[in-house]
Each structure stands twice: as C-alpha cells, then as structure tokens.
N, C-alpha and C positions, 0 to 999 in steps of 0.2 A: 681564611678558611682553606686555602691551600696547603699551610702548614698543618691544620687540622687533619685534613684529609691524608696528607702523607703519614702522621702519626697514627692514625686509626689503621690505615692500610698496613703499616708494619706491625701493629698489634694483631690484626687478623691473620696475617701471613705467617707471623712466628707462633702462634698460639697452637698446641697440639690437638686441641678440642674446640668444637663449635663454640661461638660466644653470644650472648644476648647484648642487646644494646646498653643495657644496664651494667652489664660485666665490664664493656669497654669504658663506660663512664666511670666505674670505679677504679679501673686501672689508670685513668688519665689523673684521676684526683685532682681536678681543677674546678675550683668553686665558681669559676666564672663561666663554665659551661653547663649547660642545661641537658636534660634527656632530649629536648627537641633538636638541639644542636648536633648532637651524635647521631641522631636519627637520620636528619638532613644529610650529613655527611657520609654515612653508611650507605644511603640510597645514591648518593652520587657516585660513590666508589662501585657500586653495583651496577648502575647505568653505564659507567665508563668502561667497565670490564665487558659487558654486554656488546659492546660496539667493537670489540677486538675478537673477531671469530678466528683470526689465525693465532691467536695466543695459545700456549700450552696449558693454562689453568683459567678458572674463572672463579669469581665470587657467588657463592650459592645461598639461598635464602631457606632454610629447611621450615618444614611444617610447624615446628616448635617456636619459630621467630628468632633462631639462633642463625648466625652467619660463619661460613668457613669457606676458606679457598680450597678448592678442590681441581684434581687434574681433569682435562675435559675427557668425558667417556670414550671417544675415538681414539684417544692414547693411551687406555689403559694397558693394552698388550705389551707397549714398550715400556712403561713405568714398571710392570710387574715383574720384569728381567731383574730389577734392581733387588728385589726381595727373594727371587729364587735363586740368586747366584749364591753358592756357598763358598766361604773361605777355604784356602787351601788347608788340608789337614796339617796338624804341626808334626815337623819331623821327630825322629827318635831322640835327637839331641835336645830339642825343644822339650819334648815331654820329659825327660831326664832332668832337665834343669827346673821346670815346672814343679816337678814332683818334689825336688830338694826344696824349693820356694814354700811349698805348701806343707811340708812336715817340719821344717826347721824355723819358720818365719818367726820374728823378722832375721833376716839373712843378708849378709854383705855379698858383694860380688867376689871378695877375697875367700870368703867360706866356700861358695858354690864352686869356685875354680879350685880350690884345694881338694873338695870332695870328687869333682870331675877330672882333675888332672890336666884340663885344657882352657884356653882362654874362652869365655862366655859373654864376651861385650855384646856380640852381634846377636847373639841369641836372647839375651836380656832386652835389647832394644826392640826385637821382633816382638817379645812377650808384652811388652810395654805397648806397643803399637796396637796390639791385639785387644787391650785393656785386661788381660789375664792377671797381670801383676801391676804393682805401683810402689812408688815410693812411700814409705810409711814412717820414715824417721832417718835419722843419722847417727852413726855409731860415735861414740865419745873417744875418739882417737885423733891423733893429729891428720889434718885433711879431711875429718868429718865425713868419711865413706858413707854411702847411702845405705839404708837398709831396706829390703824388700819384702812384701807380703802380698798375699792373693787379694782378689777384689770380689766383688759381688757378681760380676760378670763369670768370673771363675766358677762359684757356686752353681749360677745358671747354666752354664755350658756343661758341667759334669752333673747336674742335677743333684746338687746337695743343698740341704737347708741351712746348714752350718758346716763349720770345719770339723765338727765333733762327729760328723757322718763319714769322714774319711776312713778309708779300711785301715785297721791297726797295721803297723809296719811288719808285725809278725807274719802277716799273711803274705808278704813279699818275701821275707827272709827269715825263714823258720830258725836259723841258728841264732839265737840272740847274743850269743858270745861275739859273734863277728859284728854284729850292730854296735854292741859295747865297745869293741876294739876301734871301730871307726869313730865312735862319739869321743873316745879318748883321745885319738889322734887329732881330732878337730880342735878339742879343748887345749891340747898341747901346743898345737900352731897358733891359737888365738892368744895364748899367755905369751909365746915367744914374740907375736906382733906387738902386743901390748908393752913389753919389755924393749923392744927394738922395732919402733914404727917404720923405719927404712925397709923393712922386710915386706910391708904392707903391698897389696897389687892393686889398690884403689887409687 
C-alpha cells in the first residue's frame, strides 16, 4: 500500500488539473486494483497531508469529488510572485536575430551570422532558453549544422495565430531591390559553403 500511495501521490502532484478517483484508477491501468483500493489510498494521502500544517501545500477534495494538490492559502502572496515576474525584454540584437529566424526559417547559425555580420551563438542560446526558437532540423552539409525555426511560444508572445500573420518584409524595408540584393548575397554565400564546407561557421 505504501508503494501505491507513492504512485497516487505522484500522479496527483504532477497533474495540471483536479482528478477523480476513477481518473487515477485509469492512469494506473492495473487490473489488480479496484476503485475501493484507490479511494482508500487517496484518503490516506489526504489525511497525511492534513497532519502537516507547516507544509507549503495540501491535498484538497473539491465539491466535485476531485482531488488536487494546492498551495496553502496563507502562502498565496508568496507564490503569486512567480507569476507576476516578467522576463527581461529582449535586447535589440536578440530581436534582430529572432526576426531573421522568423522570416527565413528554417535557417542555420551560419546564415544568421552572415546577415548580422557578428557571432550569434550566445543570442541563439538565449532565444532557445526562452523557448522562442527551436532546432527544427539539420542542414544537409558536412557537420550537419542545426536549422532553427520559431515556436508556438513565439506566436503566443507576439499575438500571432500563425506565421502567415507576420507583417510583410516590405513594411520594414520599402526598397525591394535592397532585400533582393541581400537575398542574392545569402544564396551566393550558401552556394560557396556547399562547394567548400570548410567555409561554414557551424
């Protein structure tokens, strides 16, 4: 029973939503266990946490018959600080790199650094940590350099339903010929890299 209590406690703790006893039984998927077994174990866990008033959280039984671990009400002001803290705004260099990824994805580090003219390794790492970009594949070149693309978090942060809602590049750069010149330069650099892989930056 102690092993069962541990399993059920872990399930209730990890669940992002309240669970019924029947939900726990379904998750365990063990024919040797009955609804009564789960009910008794959940009640045991519930009673155990009631005896720990100094704990930071407790197991609550909701009116719907569902169970969920929740922060003790007295500690709510402390926990709220987690959700009110805002991440530091992206630097101009990070925004520039993110824009390149968004408009040219999938794109490699070498392509990004060619456009920006500076090393972008630390910025890419920062964007990866913020879940704004992700590795979406690898380029078919020696060394298999990673290709980066934006994530669903990127869409959420910038209020976009899809990448199709990105403003057209012309709205940032009215002179189309300059954009074409930049694209031609990138393609030329990529061709040179494919012909001579030792020139790659990845």
